[in-house]
C-alpha positions in Angstrom: 0.1 0.1 -0.2 1.1 3.3 -1.0 2.4 5.4 2.2 1.6 9.3 1.8 4.8 11.2 3.1 3.6 13.5 6.0 5.3 16.7 5.4 2.9 18.5 7.5 2.2 22.2 7.7 5.5 23.3 9.0 6.9 22.2 5.5 4.2 24.0 4.0 4.8 27.2 6.0 8.6 27.2 5.5 8.5 26.6 2.0 5.9 29.4 1.3 7.7 32.0 4.0 10.9 31.0 2.1 9.6 31.4 -1.4 7.1 34.4 -0.7 10.0 37.0 -1.4 10.1 35.7 -5.1 6.5 37.5 -5.8 6.9 40.7 -3.9 6.3 44.3 -5.1 4.6 45.0 -8.5 4.7 41.3 -9.7 2.4 40.0 -6.5 -1.3 39.7 -7.3 -3.9 39.9 -4.4 -6.1 36.5 -4.3 -9.0 38.5 -4.9 -8.0 40.4 -7.9 -8.5 39.5 -11.2 -6.3 40.2 -14.4 -6.2 43.8 -14.9 -8.4 45.2 -17.8 -6.5 46.9 -21.0 -5.3 50.1 -20.0 -6.2 53.1 -22.4 -2.7 53.1 -23.9 -3.3 49.3 -24.7 -6.7 50.2 -26.3 -5.3 52.7 -28.1 -2.9 50.3 -29.6 -5.7 47.7 -30.6 -5.4 46.5 -33.8 -7.9 48.1 -36.4 -10.5 46.1 -38.6 -8.6 47.5 -41.7 -4.9 46.7 -40.1 -2.8 43.6 -40.0 -3.9 41.0 -37.8 -0.8 40.3 -35.4 -0.7 37.6 -32.7 2.0 38.9 -29.8 3.5 36.0 -27.9 6.6 35.0 -25.7 9.1 32.5 -26.2 10.7 31.5 -23.0 14.3 31.1 -24.4 16.4 32.3 -27.4 16.2 29.5 -29.9 19.1 27.0 -30.0 18.7 25.9 -33.5 16.3 26.8 -36.1 17.6 24.2 -38.4 15.3 21.0 -38.4 17.9 18.6 -38.4 19.8 20.1 -35.4 16.8 21.4 -33.1 16.3 19.8 -29.8 14.4 21.7 -27.7 10.6 23.5 -27.6 12.2 26.7 -27.6 13.0 25.9 -31.1 10.3 23.5 -32.1 7.4 26.1 -31.4 9.0 28.0 -34.5 9.5 25.0 -36.4 6.0 23.9 -36.2 4.8 26.8 -37.8 7.1 27.9 -40.2 8.0 24.1 -41.7 5.8 21.2 -42.8 6.6 17.8 -42.9 5.1 14.8 -45.2 2.1 15.0 -42.7 0.7 17.0 -40.3 -1.8 17.1 -37.4 -5.4 18.8 -37.1 -6.4 20.1 -33.7 -8.2 16.8 -32.8 -5.1 15.1 -33.3 -5.5 13.4 -36.9 -3.0 12.6 -38.9 -3.7 14.2 -42.2 -1.9 15.5 -45.7 1.2 18.0 -45.4 3.4 18.1 -47.9 2.7 14.6 -49.2 -0.7 14.3 -50.6 -0.9 10.5 -50.4 1.1 7.6 -49.1 1.1 3.9 -49.3 2.9 1.2 -47.1 4.0 -2.2 -48.2 2.0 -5.4 -47.1 4.8 -6.2 -44.5 5.1 -2.4 -43.3 8.9 -2.1 -44.6 8.3 0.4 -47.7 6.2 3.5 -47.6 5.6 5.5 -51.0 4.6 9.1 -50.4 3.2 11.5 -53.1 4.2 14.9 -52.8 1.7 17.7 -53.7 2.8 19.5 -57.1 1.8 23.1 -55.4 4.6 22.7 -52.6 6.8 25.5 -52.5 9.4 27.2 -50.4 9.0 30.5 -49.0 11.5 31.7 -51.8 9.7 30.4 -54.4 11.5 27.0 -55.0 9.5 23.9 -55.3 9.5 21.5 -52.6 10.7 18.3 -54.0 11.2 14.4 -52.8 14.9 15.5 -53.0 14.6 18.0 -50.4 13.7 15.5 -48.1 16.1 12.9 -48.8 18.6 15.6 -48.6 17.5 16.8 -44.9 17.2 13.2 -43.7 20.4 12.4 -44.6 22.3 15.6 -43.5 20.5 15.0 -40.1 21.9 11.3 -40.2 25.6 12.5 -41.4 27.8 11.9 -38.3 29.6 15.2 -39.2 26.4 17.3 -38.6 26.4 15.9 -34.7 22.4 16.0 -34.8 21.3 15.0 -31.2 18.0 13.8 -32.6 19.6 12.0 -35.3 18.5 8.4 -33.8 14.8 9.4 -34.7 15.8 8.6 -38.2 17.3 5.0 -37.1 14.0 3.6 -38.3 15.3 4.3 -41.8 17.1 1.1 -43.1 20.7 1.9 -43.0 20.0 5.0 -41.0 21.8 3.9 -37.3 24.8 2.7 -39.4 25.5 5.8 -41.4 25.2 8.1 -38.1 27.4 5.8 -35.9 29.9 5.6 -38.8 33.3 5.5 -37.0 36.3 7.4 -38.4 37.8 5.8 -41.7 34.3 4.4 -42.5 33.1 4.8 -46.1 30.6 7.6 -45.4 29.4 7.6 -48.9 28.6 4.4 -49.2 27.2 4.3 -45.9 24.8 7.3 -47.1 23.8 5.9 -50.1 22.5 2.8 -48.2 19.9 5.2 -46.1 16.4 3.9 -46.9 15.3 7.0 -48.4 15.2 7.9 -52.4 13.4 10.7 -54.3 12.0 8.4 -57.5 10.9 11.8 -59.0 10.6 15.2 -57.8 7.2 14.3 -56.2 7.5 10.7 -55.2 9.6 9.9 -52.2 10.3 5.9 -51.2 11.1 5.1 -47.5 12.4 1.9 -46.6 12.3 1.1 -42.9 14.9 -1.2 -40.8 11.9 -3.0 -39.1 8.1 -2.4 -39.2 7.4 0.5 -37.0 3.8 1.2 -35.9 4.2 4.8 -35.2 6.3 5.8 -38.4 3.6 8.1 -39.8 3.4 9.9 -36.6 7.1 10.6 -36.9 6.6 12.1 -40.4 5.0 15.2 -38.8 8.0 15.8 -36.4 10.6 18.3 -37.0 13.5 16.2 -37.7 11.7 14.6 -40.6 11.2 18.2 -41.8 12.4 18.9 -45.5 15.2 21.4 -46.1 15.7 23.1 -49.3 19.1 21.9 -50.6 20.0 24.4 -52.9 19.7 27.0 -50.0 21.8 24.8 -47.5 24.4 24.1 -50.1 24.8 27.5 -51.0 24.8 28.8 -47.6 25.0 26.4 -44.6 24.3 29.3 -42.1 21.0 30.2 -43.8 19.0 29.2 -40.7 21.0 31.4 -38.2 19.7 34.8 -39.6 16.1 35.7 -40.6 17.1 37.5 -44.1 18.8 34.1 -45.2 15.7 31.8 -43.9 13.9 29.5 -46.0 11.2 27.3 -44.9 8.0 25.5 -46.0 5.3 26.1 -43.9 2.3 28.7 -43.1 4.7 31.0 -41.9 8.2 32.3 -42.6 10.5 34.2 -40.4 11.0 37.9 -41.3 12.9 39.3 -38.5 15.1 37.7 -35.7 16.9 40.2 -33.1 18.7 37.8 -31.0 18.0 37.1 -27.5 15.3 39.8 -28.0 12.3 39.1 -30.4 11.4 37.4 -33.3 8.8 38.1 -36.2 6.9 35.5 -38.4 4.8 36.4 -41.5 2.4 34.6 -43.3 3.9 32.5 -46.0 2.2 33.8 -49.5 3.9 30.4 -51.3 2.3 27.7 -48.5 -0.3 26.0 -50.6 -2.9 26.3 -48.0 -2.5 29.8 -47.4 -6.3 30.9 -47.7 -6.7 29.1 -44.4 -4.3 31.3 -42.5 -6.0 34.0 -41.0 -3.1 35.7 -39.2 -0.6 38.4 -40.9 2.3 38.2 -38.6 3.2 36.6 -35.1 5.6 38.7 -33.0 7.6 37.1 -30.4 9.6 38.7 -27.5 12.2 36.5 -25.8 11.8 36.6 -22.3 12.7 34.0 -19.8 11.1 35.7 -16.8 7.4 34.3 -16.4 6.4 37.3 -14.2 7.8 40.0 -16.8 5.9 38.2 -19.7 2.6 37.9 -17.3 3.3 41.9 -16.8 3.3 42.2 -20.4 -0.4 40.4 -20.9 -1.6 42.3 -18.2 -0.9 45.5 -19.8 -2.0 44.0 -23.3 1.5 43.8 -24.9 1.1 40.0 -25.3 -1.9 37.8 -26.4 -1.2 34.9 -25.1 1.4 33.6 -22.5 2.8 30.4 -21.8 4.4 29.4 -19.3 2.6 31.6 -16.4 4.1 32.3 -13.0 3.2 29.4 -10.6 1.2 31.8 -8.1 -0.5 33.2 -11.1 -1.7 29.8 -12.4 -3.2 29.0 -9.0 -4.9 32.4 -8.6 -6.3 32.2 -12.1 -7.6 28.7 -11.7 -9.3 29.7 -8.1 -11.0 32.8 -9.8 -12.2 30.3 -13.0 -10.7 33.2 -15.1 -12.3 32.8 -18.6 -8.8 33.7 -20.1 -7.2 30.8 -18.3 -6.8 27.6 -20.2 -5.1 23.9 -19.1 -4.3 22.1 -22.1 -3.1 18.4 -21.7 0.4 17.6 -22.2 2.6 14.6 -23.0 5.1 15.3 -20.9 7.1 14.2 -17.7 8.9 16.8 -15.4 11.9 15.2 -13.6 15.3 15.1 -12.3 18.3 13.3 -13.9 21.0 12.1 -11.4 24.6 11.8 -12.8 25.1 8.3 -12.2 29.0 8.4 -12.9 29.2 10.9 -9.9 29.5 9.7 -6.6 27.0 9.4 -4.6 24.6 8.9 -7.4 26.4 5.7 -8.6 24.5 4.3 -6.0 20.9 2.8 -6.4 20.0 3.1 -2.8 20.8 6.9 -2.7 18.8 7.5 -5.8 16.1 5.8 -4.6 16.0 7.6 -1.4 15.9 10.8 -2.7 13.0 9.9 -4.7 11.0 8.7 -2.1 11.7 11.9 0.0 9.7 13.9 -2.3 6.1 14.9 -1.5 4.8 15.0 -4.9 1.4 15.9 -3.9 2.3 19.1 -2.1 4.3 20.1 -5.4 1.5 19.6 -7.4 -1.2 21.1 -5.4 0.9 23.9 -3.8 3.8 25.1 -5.8 3.1 24.0 -9.6 -0.8 24.5 -9.2 -1.8 23.9 -12.8 -3.5 20.7 -12.5 -0.6 18.7 -12.7 -0.1 14.9 -11.9 2.2 13.4 -9.3 4.3 11.1 -11.1 5.2 7.5 -9.7 6.6 6.4 -13.6 8.0 8.3 -16.5 5.3 7.6 -19.1 2.3 10.3 -18.8 -1.2 9.6 -19.3 -2.8 10.0 -22.9 -1.1 7.1 -24.5 -3.4 3.8 -25.7 -2.3 0.7 -24.6 -3.5 -2.6 -25.9 -6.9 -1.5 -23.8 -7.3 1.5 -21.7 -4.7 4.1 -20.9 -0.6 3.1 -20.8 0.0 5.1 -17.6 -3.1 4.1 -16.0 -2.3 0.4 -16.6 1.5 1.0 -15.1 0.1 2.6 -12.0 2.6 3.3 -9.1 6.0 1.7 -9.6 7.4 3.3 -6.4 6.1 5.0 -3.1 6.7 7.9 -1.1 8.1 6.7 2.4 10.7 8.9 4.5 11.3 5.8 6.9 12.5 3.8 4.2 14.4 6.6 2.6 15.9 7.4 5.6 17.2 3.7 5.9 18.3 3.4 2.5 20.3 6.8 2.1 22.1 5.5 5.5 23.1 2.3 3.6 23.7 3.9 0.5 26.3 6.4 2.2 27.9 3.3 4.1 28.8 1.6 0.9 30.3 4.6 -0.5 32.6 4.8 2.2 31.0 8.4 3.2 30.1 9.7 6.6 27.8 12.3 5.4 26.1 13.5 2.2 28.6 15.2 -0.1 28.1 18.9 -1.5 25.8 18.6 -4.2 24.6 21.1 -6.7 21.1 21.0 -8.3 21.1 22.6 -12.0 17.9 24.2 -13.4 17.2 26.2 -16.3 16.5 30.0 -15.4 12.2 29.9 -14.6 10.6 31.3 -11.6 8.6 28.0 -11.8 11.5 26.0 -11.8 13.1 27.8 -9.0 10.2 27.4 -7.1 10.0 23.4 -7.5 14.2 23.3 -6.9 13.3 24.9 -3.6 10.6 22.8 -2.5 12.8 19.7 -3.3 15.5 21.3 -1.5 13.8 21.4 1.9 11.9 18.4 1.6 15.4 16.6 1.3 16.9 18.9 4.1 13.9 18.0 6.4 13.3 14.6 5.7 17.0 13.2 5.1 19.5 15.9 6.5 20.6 16.5 3.1 21.6 20.0 2.3 21.9 20.8 -1.5 22.9 24.0 -3.2 20.9 25.6 -6.3 22.0 26.7 -9.3 20.3 28.5 -12.3 21.6 28.8 -15.9 20.3 29.5 -19.4 18.4 26.6 -21.2 20.9 26.1 -23.6 23.7 26.0 -21.3 21.9 23.5 -19.0 21.6 21.3 -22.2 25.2 21.7 -23.4 26.2 20.6 -19.4 24.1 17.5 -19.4 25.4 16.4 -22.7 29.3 17.1 -21.4 28.2 15.2 -18.1 29.1 18.4 -16.3 26.2 18.6 -13.4 25.1 16.0 -10.5 21.4 16.7 -10.4 19.7 18.5 -13.2 16.1 19.4 -13.7 14.6 17.8 -17.1 11.5 17.5 -19.0 10.4 15.7 -21.8 7.7 16.2 -24.2 6.6 13.1 -26.3 7.8 13.4 -30.0 5.0 11.0 -30.9 2.0 9.3 -29.2 3.4 5.9 -28.2 5.4 5.2 -24.9 8.7 4.8 -27.0 9.2 8.0 -27.2 10.0 8.1 -23.6 11.3 4.8 -22.9 13.9 5.1 -25.6 15.7 8.3 -23.8 17.5 5.8 -21.4 19.0 2.9 -23.6 22.8 2.6 -22.9 24.7 5.5 -25.0 21.4 6.8 -26.0 21.7 10.8 -26.8 19.3 11.7 -24.3 20.4 9.4 -21.5 21.8 12.3 -19.6 21.8 10.3 -16.5 24.7 8.1 -18.2 22.6 5.0 -17.1 22.7 1.6 -18.8 20.9 -1.6 -18.2 21.6 -4.7 -20.5 18.3 -6.1 -19.6 16.3 -2.9 -20.3 18.3 -2.0 -23.7 17.1 -5.9 -24.5 13.1 -4.9 -23.6 13.1 -1.2 -25.7 14.9 -3.0 -28.7 12.0 -5.7 -28.8 9.4 -3.3 -28.5 11.1 -1.6 -31.6 11.1 -4.3 -33.7 7.9 -6.2 -33.3 4.5 -5.1 -34.6 2.5 -7.3 -32.0 0.9 -4.6 -29.9 0.4 -6.7 -26.9 4.2 -8.2 -26.8 5.6 -4.5 -27.3 3.5 -2.9 -24.6 4.2 -5.4 -22.2 8.3 -5.0 -23.0 7.9 -1.5 -22.4 5.9 -1.9 -19.4 8.7 -4.2 -17.8 11.3 -1.8 -19.0 10.0 0.9 -17.3 9.8 -1.2 -13.9 13.4 -1.6 -14.4 14.1 1.9 -14.8 12.3 2.7 -11.7 13.8 0.2 -9.7 17.0 1.7 -10.6 16.1 5.1 -10.3 18.6 7.2 -12.5 15.8 9.6 -13.1 13.4 11.1 -10.6 9.7 11.8 -12.0 8.2 14.8 -10.1 4.7 15.2 -12.1 3.4 14.9 -15.5 2.6 18.2 -17.4 0.0 20.2 -18.2 -0.3 23.3 -20.4 -1.4 26.0 -18.2 -1.7 29.4 -20.5 -3.9 32.8 -20.8 -5.1 33.8 -24.2 -7.1 37.2 -24.8 -10.6 37.0 -25.9 -10.0 38.4 -29.3 -7.8 35.7 -30.4 -9.7 32.5 -31.7 -8.3 29.2 -33.0 -5.7 28.2 -30.7 -5.4 24.6 -30.0 -3.3 22.5 -27.7 -1.7 19.2 -29.5 -0.9 16.6 -26.8 2.8 16.9 -27.3 3.2 20.7 -28.4 3.1 23.8 -27.1 -0.5 25.9 -28.2 -0.9 26.3 -31.9 -1.5 29.3 -33.6 -1.6 28.1 -37.2 -5.1 28.6 -37.4 -5.6 31.5 -35.1 -7.6 34.5 -35.6 -7.6 37.9 -34.4 -11.2 39.5 -33.8 -11.4 43.0 -34.3 
């Protein structure tokens, strides 16, 4: 039976007293207050009926890369998902529909897919989008010299992994030629898979599978770093990029479906402080804000504010433990830290956005053979202070340590991440006598340090790339590009690889359930909660929708004047 941690009122008071200073002054909102109404200045700036329709948003980080082959974070993908389009795309209801490809046909064995591209597909510079652009883009991402961390998503292609994993001295040209994608002609793309993949069609709407303009890439390898050289094939095109300040998108007049695009422009400010972006929303400088400050989320939810929405999310919030650094090489210490966290307190009183406490890593919303995968998984561990105390004492003794060493928890700059980290810091101090130091850095810095193994504990989150448990389970295979915990387990690898190679849904789902049990028993990562998407949007904005695994989408949004 699960035993709920009893952190009690004293812990709650200590957390909130410690955090109260974060929301003093102008950013603090009284519980009885509602978001301020538009100021007179804001009203004067409202768009007139005859003026352009401009949506104003915040991107909370400077994009790390706006190249489909090297992008890796949500701060990149929000722009890419609106400026590019893959072979398929998804409707607001989540249905996979035609994108650059009008039709597709899989072979009976599921190994060969033939896509027929639409004849009116064009790049933002007027060039036709061809099957050759897809071949070039996929092989570009797989090329080991590109150093794409998302190249593994193309390992489903025949020869994809062999090409990407080629060692120095290998015949790269021959390996590239063997990759299972070719242009039969300008509008016919043939794809050969290494094995049948149930979710392959879903992957074709993911940004690593987007095309790139071959001629543009070959003429200017840095085309994606500035707006004036940027070429894309989606509903919008990049027209301005003031690095670390702002970005502007404009309707792409060469987009085949341009008549369904209502917005003329989308303006992004790049702000990593949720309180600042929230203030801009209140003063009518922004039309939609995501993410929101944690305290504001709770107030808006309590007020049942009509501008506040909570979208579903296919994502998990967790902490990496660098298993190559003491004391996190010890499984007892890893499990003790996890068992000493009161997740219910965090989701109810800190995050406050309807999140669900996580006792596994695969979130709700993915179909199992029957029912929901996460619901079938249930809780794979429990919160238990007494057991945690026992485990950490045994673990330290096994490592020859008299006390817990100096440890730093690193998180990317965000008031919300800070609040959660401070809550966890206090729980570990109170429940285990463990004192840790907190450190905040820019998001890209955090990503780079995780890849280099230059951290001890790091905040992490993962949004599913497609709707299947595999988008989470293959994160932690040995030597996986996103296995930042540097953990490995041969049985786990075996189960995950089996689930990738069988089309029998019952067998593959069982294998992934078994693998997840191993992961949680070893605890190289500590799941905290399953995300939701709490955001605010102005009443004059319509058509925003929230796919389960993406930021709020504005491709079909409109502005009511």
